[in-house]
N, C-alpha and C positions, 0 to 999 in steps of 0.2 A: 736534483736533476738526474735524468737518465741519459747516459751517453752511449752512442753506438756508431759503428761504421756503417755508412749508407752507400750502397753501390748505386751508381747512376749511369744512365745512358742518354746521350743527347744525339739526335739525328738532325743533320743540317741538309735540307733539300735545296737544290739550286745553289750550291756553294759557289763562291767567287771563282772564276776561271782565270788562269794566267797562261795563255797560249805559249808564251815564250819562257815559261818557268823561271821568271825573274823575281817571283814573290813566293812566300810561304804562307800557308793558311793553317790555323790550328787553334786549339784550346789554350788560352793564355794563363800561365801561372802568375803568382804574385811577384815573381822576379822578372816578368816580361818574356819568359821563354815560351815557345809554342810547341804543343804536342800535336802532331798530325792525327787526323782521323783515319779510319779504315774505310776504304772505298767499298760501297755496296753496289750490287749489279745495276741498280737504277741510276747510278751516278751520285747518289747522296753519300754523305760521310757520317760515320758512326764514331762518336767519342765515348769511351768507357772510362770511368774514373770513380774514385771514392771520395767522400767527404765525411766529416765528423758531424753527427746530428746530436744536439743536446735538447731534450725536451724539458723545458723549465716547469717549475711548480705551477705557474699560471696557465700551463697548457700551450704556450707559444714555443716555437722551434727556433733554435739558433744553429745555423750551419757554419762550419769553418773548414779550413783545409787549404792546400796549396793552390787550388783553382778558384776559391771563393773570394770575391771582392766586395767592397762596400761596407757600410755600417751595419750593425746587427739588425736594425729594423728595415734594412733595404738591401739585402744580399743579392748578388747576381754573379753570373759567369760572363767571361769575354771570349768571343771567337774573334781572332785577329788576322788581318792580311797585311803583309809588309814585305819589302825586299829583305833578304837575310841581313840582320843587324841594323836595318834602316828604320826610317820613320813609318808610322802606321799609315797605310792607305785606307783601310777601313777596319772598324771594330764594331762588332755586333754585341749588344748588351742583352743577356738572357736573364730575365728576372727569376728569382727563386722564392719570392714572397708568398706564392700560392701553395707552398709545401707545408702541410699541416701535420700535427702530431699523429693524427689518425693515419695519414699516408705513410709517415715514417714507421709507425708500428706495423702497418699491414705489409710493408715491403718485405719483412722477414729476411729470408735468404735470397730473395729475388732482388730486383732493382727498381728504382724509380726511373721512368723514361719520359721524354718529351721530344717534340719535333719543332724545329724552327726553319724558316726560309732564310737563306743566306744571300739574297739579292739586294740588300740595302744595309745601310749603317744605322746606328742609333739603337735605342731600346726597341726590341721587337716583341710582338705578341706571339704567343706560342701557337703554332698551327695545330698541334695536338698537345693539350695541357699535361702537366706532370701526372703520372698514373703508375700503378704497380705493374711491373713487367716480370713475370716469373720465368721467362725464357733465359737460358744460359748463353 
C-alpha cells in the first residue's frame, strides 16, 4: 500500500441559512464536532481538510481520517446543521467513492476538490465531481 496525506477542498453552494444564528453548520468529524467553513464572496462555504489516502495493491483507494465516515467500500463526509450541542436538523452525506488511485496520485502537492449543493439532506450528488485543484 502507498499511504499519503491528501489535501481536500469541499465547496458547499447554497448552504443552509439560519437567520437567527441558533444553529451551526460545518464539516462533521467522527466525534460529532463541526468545523465551520470559510465564507466565499458568492455566499458558498469552503471546507479545507486533510485525509489519509491508502492506495491498495489492487488499485482501490481507502480514505481515512477524522472527517471520513462509513465502511471502507462506502466512505463519505458529513456536512451537518444543528443547534450547538443539540440534535441534527440536517446532515448532508457527501460520497467519496469516485476518488480513484489516479486522482490521488495526480493531486500531488495540490488538492482534490468538489462542489455540493447544501439545500437538502441525505446523500447528495456532486455538483462538480472530485477533481485535481492546484490552487493554494
